[in-house]
ZAVOVEX-674095 format. One record per residue (C-alpha): x, y, z; residue in one letter; residue number from 1. Coordinates in Angstrom, 2 decimals, m for minus. Example, Ala and Ser with C-alpha at 12.3 -4.5 7.8 and 13.67 -1.06 7.14 Angstrom:
X / Y / Z / residu / num
12.30 / m4.50 / 7.80 / a / 1
13.67 / m1.06 / 7.14 / s / 2
***
This chain:
X / Y / Z / residu / num
69.84 / 27.16 / 90.48 / m / 1
67.51 / 24.22 / 89.87 / d / 2
67.44 / 22.15 / 93.08 / s / 3
66.03 / 18.96 / 91.58 / r / 4
68.25 / 15.93 / 91.32 / k / 5
69.62 / 15.88 / 87.80 / q / 6
69.82 / 12.64 / 85.76 / p / 7
73.30 / 11.34 / 85.08 / m / 8
75.19 / 10.84 / 81.86 / t / 9
75.40 / 7.14 / 80.95 / m / 10
77.55 / 4.97 / 78.75 / n / 11
75.67 / 4.13 / 75.57 / s / 12
76.34 / 0.43 / 76.21 / d / 13
73.28 / 0.55 / 78.45 / i / 14
71.18 / 0.47 / 75.28 / l / 15
72.20 / m3.18 / 74.88 / k / 16
70.17 / m3.95 / 77.98 / q / 17
67.04 / m3.02 / 76.03 / y / 18
67.09 / m5.16 / 72.84 / p / 19
63.36 / m4.77 / 72.34 / g / 20
60.79 / m7.27 / 71.21 / m / 21
61.68 / m9.52 / 68.28 / n / 22
61.11 / m7.26 / 65.20 / p / 23
59.09 / m9.89 / 63.34 / e / 24
56.79 / m10.41 / 66.32 / k / 25
56.41 / m6.64 / 66.73 / a / 26
55.48 / m6.35 / 63.04 / d / 27
52.85 / m9.07 / 63.47 / l / 28
51.37 / m7.32 / 66.51 / l / 29
51.18 / m4.09 / 64.55 / l / 30
49.62 / m5.69 / 61.46 / s / 31
46.90 / m7.31 / 63.55 / d / 32
46.17 / m4.03 / 65.35 / a / 33
45.93 / m2.08 / 62.08 / f / 34
43.19 / m4.28 / 60.66 / e / 35
40.29 / m2.06 / 59.64 / g / 36
42.18 / 1.22 / 60.22 / f / 37
41.09 / 3.76 / 57.60 / d / 38
42.16 / 7.24 / 58.60 / r / 39
44.33 / 9.83 / 56.90 / k / 40
47.46 / 10.62 / 58.91 / i / 41
48.35 / 14.32 / 58.69 / v / 42
51.84 / 15.25 / 59.88 / v / 43
52.42 / 18.93 / 60.63 / l / 44
56.17 / 19.44 / 60.45 / d / 45
57.71 / 22.44 / 62.17 / d / 46
60.72 / 22.23 / 59.84 / d / 47
61.47 / 20.01 / 56.80 / p / 48
63.85 / 17.69 / 58.63 / t / 49
60.86 / 15.74 / 59.90 / g / 50
60.69 / 13.69 / 56.68 / t / 51
63.98 / 12.06 / 57.72 / q / 52
62.48 / 8.58 / 58.19 / t / 53
59.98 / 8.32 / 55.33 / v / 54
59.87 / 7.89 / 51.56 / h / 55
57.32 / 7.62 / 48.77 / g / 56
55.06 / 10.27 / 50.29 / i / 57
54.21 / 13.86 / 49.43 / n / 58
55.01 / 16.95 / 51.45 / v / 59
53.12 / 20.21 / 50.93 / y / 60
54.67 / 23.54 / 51.80 / t / 61
51.31 / 25.29 / 52.13 / g / 62
48.10 / 24.60 / 54.02 / w / 63
45.36 / 26.06 / 51.86 / s / 64
42.12 / 24.15 / 51.55 / r / 65
43.26 / 22.93 / 48.13 / d / 66
46.55 / 21.65 / 49.57 / d / 67
44.86 / 19.75 / 52.38 / i / 68
42.12 / 18.37 / 50.11 / e / 69
44.83 / 17.13 / 47.76 / q / 70
46.62 / 15.52 / 50.69 / g / 71
43.43 / 13.70 / 51.69 / f / 72
43.15 / 12.47 / 48.08 / r / 73
46.75 / 11.21 / 47.96 / d / 74
46.80 / 7.43 / 47.43 / p / 75
48.91 / 6.78 / 50.51 / g / 76
47.67 / 6.89 / 54.07 / g / 77
49.91 / 9.75 / 55.19 / i / 78
51.03 / 13.18 / 53.99 / f / 79
53.10 / 16.01 / 55.44 / y / 80
52.44 / 19.72 / 55.72 / i / 81
55.54 / 21.84 / 56.26 / l / 82
54.55 / 24.65 / 58.63 / t / 83
58.10 / 25.83 / 59.39 / n / 84
56.64 / 27.07 / 62.68 / s / 85
59.91 / 26.73 / 64.57 / r / 86
60.92 / 29.97 / 62.86 / s / 87
57.63 / 31.70 / 63.81 / f / 88
56.87 / 33.90 / 66.76 / q / 89
54.14 / 32.77 / 69.12 / r / 90
51.19 / 34.63 / 67.65 / e / 91
51.96 / 33.55 / 64.11 / e / 92
52.30 / 29.97 / 65.32 / t / 93
48.93 / 30.19 / 67.06 / r / 94
47.23 / 31.67 / 64.00 / s / 95
48.66 / 29.12 / 61.57 / v / 96
47.79 / 26.10 / 63.70 / h / 97
44.28 / 27.41 / 64.33 / c / 98
43.77 / 27.74 / 60.58 / e / 99
45.24 / 24.32 / 59.78 / i / 100
43.26 / 22.56 / 62.50 / g / 101
40.01 / 24.10 / 61.32 / r / 102
40.63 / 23.23 / 57.65 / i / 103
41.63 / 19.64 / 58.45 / i / 104
38.39 / 19.18 / 60.40 / a / 105
36.30 / 20.67 / 57.59 / e / 106
38.03 / 18.68 / 54.82 / v / 107
37.70 / 15.51 / 56.88 / s / 108
33.97 / 16.06 / 57.30 / r / 109
33.50 / 16.80 / 53.59 / k / 110
35.56 / 13.76 / 52.53 / a / 111
33.87 / 11.49 / 55.05 / g / 112
37.26 / 10.34 / 56.30 / k / 113
38.59 / 10.59 / 59.83 / k / 114
42.16 / 11.60 / 60.56 / y / 115
45.08 / 11.43 / 62.96 / v / 116
47.19 / 14.54 / 63.58 / i / 117
50.88 / 14.27 / 64.38 / i / 118
52.66 / 17.46 / 65.39 / s / 119
56.20 / 16.55 / 64.40 / r / 120
58.68 / 18.43 / 66.58 / g / 121
62.36 / 18.42 / 67.35 / d / 122
63.85 / 15.27 / 68.86 / s / 123
65.87 / 17.49 / 71.21 / t / 124
62.64 / 19.08 / 72.54 / l / 125
62.85 / 22.53 / 70.97 / r / 126
59.80 / 24.21 / 69.45 / g / 127
56.48 / 25.87 / 70.26 / h / 128
55.21 / 23.38 / 72.80 / y / 129
52.52 / 23.16 / 74.12 / p / 130
51.22 / 26.06 / 72.02 / l / 131
50.96 / 24.05 / 68.80 / e / 132
49.10 / 21.02 / 70.11 / t / 133
46.85 / 23.03 / 72.43 / e / 134
45.89 / 25.24 / 69.47 / t / 135
45.24 / 22.25 / 67.22 / l / 136
43.11 / 20.68 / 69.91 / r / 137
40.93 / 23.76 / 70.33 / r / 138
40.62 / 24.42 / 66.59 / a / 139
39.53 / 20.91 / 65.67 / t / 140
37.17 / 20.52 / 68.62 / e / 141
35.54 / 23.90 / 67.95 / e / 142
35.03 / 22.85 / 64.33 / a / 143
32.87 / 20.03 / 65.64 / g / 144
35.44 / 17.38 / 64.87 / s / 145
37.16 / 14.92 / 67.23 / l / 146
37.29 / 15.37 / 71.00 / i / 147
40.77 / 14.48 / 72.23 / f / 148
41.28 / 12.48 / 75.41 / d / 149
45.01 / 13.02 / 75.52 / g / 150
48.29 / 13.88 / 73.89 / e / 151
51.06 / 11.37 / 73.19 / i / 152
54.67 / 12.57 / 73.52 / l / 153
57.34 / 10.51 / 71.76 / c / 154
60.68 / 12.28 / 71.00 / p / 155
62.43 / 8.95 / 70.27 / f / 156
64.60 / 9.16 / 67.13 / f / 157
67.38 / 6.54 / 67.01 / p / 158
68.81 / 7.77 / 63.70 / e / 159
69.82 / 10.92 / 65.54 / g / 160
70.73 / 9.18 / 68.80 / g / 161
67.63 / 10.16 / 70.81 / r / 162
66.34 / 7.66 / 73.36 / f / 163
63.92 / 7.83 / 76.31 / t / 164
64.63 / 5.59 / 79.32 / i / 165
62.72 / 5.83 / 82.62 / n / 166
61.12 / 9.03 / 81.30 / d / 167
64.57 / 10.66 / 80.86 / i / 168
65.26 / 11.83 / 77.31 / h / 169
68.84 / 11.33 / 76.18 / y / 170
70.97 / 12.63 / 73.31 / v / 171
73.81 / 10.39 / 72.18 / r / 172
77.28 / 11.87 / 71.76 / y / 173
79.72 / 9.15 / 70.73 / g / 174
79.68 / 6.51 / 73.47 / d / 175
77.79 / 8.70 / 75.96 / r / 176
74.09 / 9.33 / 76.54 / l / 177
73.65 / 12.91 / 77.74 / i / 178
70.38 / 13.97 / 79.43 / p / 179
68.70 / 16.39 / 77.02 / a / 180
68.57 / 19.15 / 79.64 / g / 181
72.38 / 19.10 / 79.80 / d / 182
72.91 / 19.60 / 76.06 / t / 183
73.39 / 22.74 / 74.01 / e / 184
69.85 / 22.27 / 72.67 / f / 185
68.40 / 22.96 / 76.13 / a / 186
70.16 / 26.34 / 76.09 / r / 187
68.43 / 27.41 / 72.87 / d / 188
67.70 / 31.15 / 73.01 / k / 189
64.11 / 30.73 / 71.84 / s / 190
63.10 / 27.27 / 73.08 / f / 191
65.37 / 26.47 / 76.02 / g / 192
64.43 / 24.28 / 78.99 / y / 193
65.85 / 22.77 / 82.19 / l / 194
64.32 / 19.32 / 82.55 / s / 195
65.45 / 16.03 / 81.00 / s / 196
62.67 / 14.05 / 82.71 / d / 197
59.76 / 14.36 / 80.29 / l / 198
57.22 / 14.55 / 83.12 / k / 199
59.03 / 17.56 / 84.57 / e / 200
59.63 / 18.95 / 81.08 / w / 201
55.87 / 18.91 / 80.39 / c / 202
55.13 / 20.68 / 83.66 / m / 203
57.90 / 23.19 / 82.97 / e / 204
56.48 / 23.99 / 79.53 / k / 205
52.95 / 24.30 / 80.93 / y / 206
54.23 / 26.81 / 83.50 / e / 207
52.39 / 25.29 / 86.46 / g / 208
49.12 / 24.61 / 84.61 / k / 209
49.76 / 20.87 / 84.36 / l / 210
49.94 / 18.51 / 87.36 / k / 211
51.92 / 15.31 / 87.67 / k / 212
48.79 / 13.20 / 88.06 / d / 213
47.73 / 14.33 / 84.56 / q / 214
50.75 / 12.55 / 83.07 / i / 215
50.80 / 8.85 / 82.20 / t / 216
54.06 / 6.99 / 81.61 / t / 217
54.34 / 3.99 / 79.27 / i / 218
57.11 / 1.96 / 80.94 / p / 219
59.88 / 0.63 / 78.74 / l / 220
59.54 / m2.81 / 80.29 / e / 221
55.95 / m3.18 / 79.02 / l / 222
57.00 / m2.13 / 75.53 / l / 223
60.01 / m4.44 / 75.43 / q / 224
57.86 / m7.40 / 76.48 / e / 225
55.05 / m6.60 / 74.05 / g / 226
52.41 / m6.12 / 76.74 / k / 227
49.83 / m4.60 / 74.41 / v / 228
46.82 / m5.21 / 76.66 / e / 229
48.44 / m3.54 / 79.68 / e / 230
49.53 / m0.53 / 77.61 / i / 231
46.05 / m0.25 / 76.10 / t / 232
44.56 / m0.19 / 79.62 / r / 233
46.86 / 2.70 / 80.51 / l / 234
45.73 / 4.61 / 77.42 / l / 235
42.07 / 3.97 / 78.19 / m / 236
42.48 / 5.78 / 81.53 / q / 237
43.71 / 9.04 / 79.94 / v / 238
41.23 / 11.92 / 79.85 / r / 239
40.99 / 15.72 / 79.75 / d / 240
43.94 / 16.02 / 77.35 / f / 241
46.31 / 14.30 / 79.76 / g / 242
49.85 / 13.57 / 78.61 / k / 243
51.23 / 10.15 / 77.66 / v / 244
55.02 / 9.75 / 77.72 / i / 245
56.39 / 6.96 / 75.55 / v / 246
59.73 / 5.48 / 76.58 / n / 247
61.61 / 3.89 / 73.67 / a / 248
65.02 / 2.50 / 72.75 / v / 249
64.15 / 0.47 / 69.62 / t / 250
61.70 / 0.70 / 66.74 / y / 251
60.02 / m2.42 / 68.12 / s / 252
59.07 / m0.38 / 71.20 / d / 253
57.27 / 2.10 / 68.94 / i / 254
55.53 / m0.68 / 67.03 / k / 255
54.24 / m2.20 / 70.27 / v / 256
53.01 / 1.20 / 71.39 / f / 257
51.30 / 1.96 / 68.07 / c / 258
49.54 / m1.41 / 68.24 / a / 259
48.28 / m0.50 / 71.72 / s / 260
47.18 / 2.92 / 70.45 / y / 261
45.18 / 1.25 / 67.68 / m / 262
43.28 / m0.88 / 70.17 / y / 263
42.52 / 2.18 / 72.29 / a / 264
41.33 / 3.96 / 69.15 / l / 265
38.94 / 1.12 / 68.41 / r / 266
37.47 / 1.56 / 71.88 / q / 267
36.72 / 5.24 / 71.28 / g / 268
39.81 / 7.04 / 72.61 / k / 269
41.28 / 9.94 / 70.63 / e / 270
44.80 / 11.31 / 70.91 / f / 271
46.93 / 14.04 / 69.37 / l / 272
50.61 / 13.24 / 68.85 / f / 273
53.70 / 15.34 / 69.54 / r / 274
56.59 / 13.27 / 68.29 / s / 275
59.94 / 13.23 / 66.58 / a / 276
60.36 / 11.59 / 63.17 / a / 277
60.34 / 7.92 / 64.16 / a / 278
56.69 / 7.53 / 65.15 / l / 279
55.16 / 8.84 / 61.88 / p / 280
57.10 / 6.19 / 59.96 / k / 281
55.63 / 3.40 / 62.11 / v / 282
52.11 / 4.81 / 62.29 / l / 283
52.19 / 5.49 / 58.54 / g / 284
53.28 / 1.86 / 57.88 / r / 285
56.23 / 3.03 / 55.78 / i / 286
58.68 / 0.17 / 55.15 / p / 287
62.45 / 0.40 / 55.39 / d / 288
64.35 / 1.41 / 52.27 / k / 289
68.08 / 1.27 / 51.51 / p / 290
69.96 / 4.54 / 51.64 / l / 291
69.92 / 6.48 / 48.39 / l / 292
73.02 / 6.30 / 46.21 / s / 293
74.61 / 9.19 / 44.39 / g / 294
73.71 / 7.61 / 41.05 / q / 295
70.02 / 7.53 / 41.99 / e / 296
70.06 / 11.24 / 42.73 / l / 297
72.45 / 12.71 / 40.16 / v / 298
72.23 / 10.52 / 37.08 / a / 299
74.49 / 11.06 / 34.10 / g / 300
76.88 / 13.87 / 33.34 / e / 301
76.14 / 17.36 / 34.56 / c / 302
78.19 / 20.38 / 33.63 / g / 303
77.52 / 22.39 / 36.77 / t / 304
78.55 / 21.99 / 40.39 / g / 305
76.29 / 21.67 / 43.36 / g / 306
75.79 / 24.01 / 46.30 / i / 307
75.88 / 23.29 / 50.03 / v / 308
74.38 / 25.93 / 52.32 / l / 309
75.31 / 25.70 / 56.01 / v / 310
73.30 / 27.82 / 58.40 / g / 311
73.13 / 25.68 / 61.54 / s / 312
75.39 / 26.70 / 64.42 / h / 313
75.17 / 23.67 / 66.68 / v / 314
78.48 / 22.08 / 67.60 / r / 315
77.86 / 18.99 / 65.51 / k / 316
77.42 / 21.06 / 62.34 / t / 317
80.65 / 22.97 / 62.96 / t / 318
82.56 / 19.71 / 63.44 / e / 319
81.05 / 18.31 / 60.24 / q / 320
81.97 / 21.45 / 58.31 / l / 321
85.55 / 21.29 / 59.57 / e / 322
85.82 / 17.63 / 58.55 / m / 323
84.55 / 18.49 / 55.06 / l / 324
87.09 / 21.28 / 54.73 / g / 325
90.00 / 19.08 / 55.76 / k / 326
89.15 / 16.20 / 53.45 / n / 327
87.59 / 17.63 / 50.31 / m / 328
89.83 / 20.09 / 48.53 / r / 329
87.83 / 19.95 / 45.30 / s / 330
84.99 / 22.06 / 46.69 / v / 331
85.14 / 25.84 / 47.00 / h / 332
84.33 / 27.37 / 50.40 / f / 333
82.68 / 30.80 / 50.78 / i / 334
82.07 / 32.33 / 54.20 / q / 335
78.84 / 34.28 / 54.66 / f / 336
79.31 / 36.98 / 57.31 / d / 337
75.96 / 37.06 / 59.12 / q / 338
77.35 / 39.54 / 61.65 / h / 339
76.69 / 42.20 / 59.02 / r / 340
73.05 / 42.06 / 60.19 / v / 341
74.14 / 44.85 / 62.54 / l / 342
75.02 / 47.11 / 59.56 / e / 343
72.60 / 49.10 / 57.43 / d / 344
71.99 / 46.96 / 54.31 / k / 345
74.85 / 44.75 / 55.47 / g / 346
73.10 / 41.45 / 54.78 / l / 347
72.00 / 42.55 / 51.32 / l / 348
75.52 / 43.48 / 50.29 / l / 349
76.93 / 40.28 / 51.74 / e / 350
74.38 / 38.19 / 49.86 / k / 351
75.24 / 39.88 / 46.56 / q / 352
78.95 / 39.24 / 47.07 / r / 353
78.44 / 35.57 / 47.86 / v / 354
76.03 / 34.99 / 44.92 / v / 355
78.52 / 36.37 / 42.42 / e / 356
81.33 / 34.19 / 43.71 / e / 357
79.16 / 31.07 / 43.95 / a / 358
77.84 / 31.41 / 40.41 / e / 359
81.33 / 31.63 / 38.93 / r / 360
82.38 / 28.33 / 40.45 / f / 361
79.09 / 26.44 / 39.95 / i / 362
79.08 / 27.35 / 36.25 / a / 363
82.60 / 25.88 / 35.96 / r / 364
81.46 / 22.58 / 37.45 / g / 365
82.80 / 23.17 / 40.97 / r / 366
80.65 / 22.50 / 44.02 / t / 367
80.57 / 25.38 / 46.48 / v / 368
80.00 / 25.36 / 50.23 / v / 369
78.50 / 28.57 / 51.59 / v / 370
78.69 / 28.69 / 55.38 / y / 371
77.97 / 31.26 / 58.06 / t / 372
80.67 / 32.48 / 60.41 / r / 373
81.07 / 29.99 / 63.22 / r / 374
81.52 / 32.52 / 66.04 / d / 375
78.24 / 33.20 / 67.80 / r / 376
76.34 / 36.44 / 67.27 / l / 377
74.78 / 37.51 / 70.56 / d / 378
72.40 / 40.44 / 70.75 / v / 379
71.70 / 42.44 / 73.89 / e / 380
68.63 / 41.44 / 75.88 / g / 381
66.82 / 38.18 / 76.55 / d / 382
63.71 / 38.76 / 74.43 / d / 383
63.22 / 35.41 / 72.61 / p / 384
61.07 / 37.01 / 69.90 / d / 385
63.84 / 39.51 / 69.12 / k / 386
66.38 / 36.69 / 68.95 / q / 387
64.06 / 34.84 / 66.57 / l / 388
63.62 / 37.95 / 64.38 / q / 389
67.36 / 38.29 / 63.94 / i / 390
67.75 / 34.58 / 63.20 / a / 391
65.03 / 34.77 / 60.55 / v / 392
66.60 / 37.87 / 58.93 / a / 393
69.94 / 36.09 / 58.68 / i / 394
68.32 / 32.95 / 57.31 / s / 395
66.43 / 34.92 / 54.66 / q / 396
69.63 / 36.57 / 53.47 / a / 397
71.54 / 33.31 / 53.49 / l / 398
68.95 / 31.32 / 51.53 / v / 399
68.68 / 34.28 / 49.15 / g / 400
72.02 / 33.08 / 47.81 / v / 401
70.20 / 30.12 / 46.24 / i / 402
67.11 / 32.17 / 45.45 / g / 403
69.22 / 34.58 / 43.38 / d / 404
71.17 / 31.92 / 41.48 / l / 405
70.72 / 32.08 / 37.72 / k / 406
72.67 / 28.92 / 36.97 / v / 407
71.04 / 25.60 / 37.80 / r / 408
73.16 / 23.69 / 40.33 / p / 409
73.69 / 19.95 / 40.16 / r / 410
72.14 / 19.54 / 43.63 / f / 411
71.31 / 21.56 / 46.72 / v / 412
72.23 / 20.59 / 50.28 / v / 413
70.83 / 22.75 / 53.11 / a / 414
72.23 / 22.30 / 56.62 / k / 415
69.92 / 23.27 / 59.49 / g / 416
66.16 / 23.23 / 60.05 / g / 417
65.26 / 26.87 / 59.46 / i / 418
67.81 / 27.10 / 56.65 / t / 419
66.45 / 24.07 / 54.79 / s / 420
62.85 / 25.20 / 55.20 / s / 421
63.57 / 28.64 / 53.79 / d / 422
65.62 / 27.16 / 50.95 / v / 423
62.72 / 24.89 / 50.03 / g / 424
59.86 / 27.36 / 50.27 / t / 425
61.47 / 30.72 / 49.48 / k / 426
64.54 / 30.01 / 47.37 / a / 427
63.44 / 26.92 / 45.45 / l / 428
59.74 / 27.89 / 45.67 / r / 429
58.56 / 24.32 / 46.26 / i / 430
54.80 / 23.83 / 46.62 / k / 431
54.77 / 20.04 / 46.61 / k / 432
57.72 / 17.65 / 46.74 / a / 433
58.23 / 13.91 / 46.69 / a / 434
60.30 / 12.44 / 49.49 / v / 435
62.76 / 10.10 / 47.76 / a / 436
64.27 / 8.62 / 50.91 / g / 437
67.44 / 9.19 / 52.93 / q / 438
70.99 / 9.72 / 51.68 / i / 439
72.30 / 8.88 / 55.17 / l / 440
70.29 / 7.87 / 58.25 / p / 441
68.13 / 10.79 / 59.32 / g / 442
68.98 / 12.93 / 56.28 / i / 443
66.06 / 13.14 / 53.81 / p / 444
66.10 / 13.99 / 50.12 / v / 445
63.24 / 15.72 / 48.34 / w / 446
62.76 / 15.83 / 44.58 / i / 447
61.45 / 19.27 / 43.72 / t / 448
58.15 / 19.64 / 41.88 / g / 449
57.60 / 21.02 / 38.39 / e / 450
56.52 / 24.38 / 39.82 / e / 451
59.82 / 24.98 / 41.62 / s / 452
62.71 / 27.22 / 40.59 / k / 453
64.72 / 24.16 / 39.54 / f / 454
62.31 / 21.28 / 38.75 / p / 455
63.30 / 17.67 / 39.51 / k / 456
66.33 / 18.78 / 41.51 / l / 457
67.68 / 16.65 / 44.38 / p / 458
67.32 / 18.71 / 47.55 / f / 459
69.11 / 17.27 / 50.57 / v / 460
67.68 / 18.42 / 53.89 / i / 461
70.45 / 17.98 / 56.44 / f / 462
69.40 / 18.58 / 60.07 / p / 463
71.90 / 20.56 / 62.10 / g / 464
71.93 / 18.07 / 64.96 / n / 465
72.16 / 14.76 / 63.06 / v / 466
75.03 / 12.59 / 61.87 / g / 467
78.56 / 11.66 / 62.84 / e / 468
81.46 / 14.04 / 62.31 / t / 469
82.06 / 12.74 / 58.78 / d / 470
78.39 / 12.83 / 57.71 / a / 471
78.54 / 16.03 / 55.65 / l / 472
81.69 / 14.81 / 53.95 / l / 473
80.01 / 11.52 / 53.06 / r / 474
76.94 / 13.26 / 51.64 / v / 475
78.97 / 15.58 / 49.42 / v / 476
81.21 / 12.71 / 48.27 / e / 477
78.14 / 10.71 / 47.27 / k / 478
76.67 / 13.56 / 45.27 / l / 479
79.89 / 14.60 / 43.55 / i / 480
81.25 / 11.14 / 42.86 / n / 481
77.84 / 9.53 / 42.29 / q / 482
78.73 / 6.64 / 44.55 / e / 483
76.64 / 3.51 / 44.23 / t / 484
77.16 / 2.16 / 47.74 / g / 485
74.95 / 3.03 / 50.69 / s / 486
***
């Protein structure tokens, strides 16, 4: 048993003690700091939920030289590359990030434009860390590009209830803030961890190869008071790829930090980022936008129904699915039995059955909800790669339901990170999509490209661990009823 003193659960009212700097003053600080900044921001997203704070930008589902060159040519200052690496095994993750890092460095040199890399990871700390950022560092430096002084860690994501206070990362459940290490996310079969303190979490993930004196903390008090010069001095002291932990409770905290980062950048410091979805929005200077309405996404009459695909198994998703079932009788529910993965050709036969039933109802104008069995499927052994293989096989069969559809649905909603990534890349065959915005906080909507299976289709990417209990119900109501309110 871990003998360290564990952080305590807190009432979420404590957030009121950290109101943050006045937003207008924080915006002014940031604008001043950004003067003269001319780099392309490249966000590598380990699943498509990372676009949950942005709009008006492009996301590429490949990382060929052509894709990355096109991203550098995009008129905006930021673009996303969907790696889907959270569903990869370690060696594939290493190979992909080595290739991407090398190509980014080469394209940057050819274009004569410097860059910033953000490795967008899960706000509940799951994913291939530090493998991804260490690989990116080596690949870019070996390509003769930037030399990185440090790595900035910022899992803050208020839309999903993720806050960092005194280096402890919290996940909000109702009126409680639960230390991340005490949540179901920390027990993930592939990416589990023990520590809620981000200093200890870093050392845990580095398996003894990282020392505490290599970690710099940005105190919340400095951020809340707008102490840009003091924060910049802390950043200037980072070297040898040391870690920088950013505490944050409000978006103003992130703006103050990004202003400080800009001043450090001007003085020659270089950093990689490992962050959740909030920081790319601020660093990319993407303004707020009202939530999307149903009418914006599904305009006019449409004779077919939509499809909702639920693959995530976290508790929040199950509660949202139950709420949808109790309150929306007009949709048709179909259970997908993923336990048939243990049978010979079981998943194939199950997919065929579900496709036939879904098509009948969609063609009649009914929206269908396809969901996996809620009871957990545990496989013998603790091999994380084997667990990941089984999860990927199930996901491929599940998203094949949409991939095999012959009738065009009114919309597609995918629930869960791996599920939504596979729906986008494999079922809908998206190469490039436009991020329209968010239908609810933290829930992005892509508009599929002309090359996709169903061009110009609204594709709602619904993270498994985001939203209140009624969030899935509200999303489906918006899309079916074409509500105008946000």
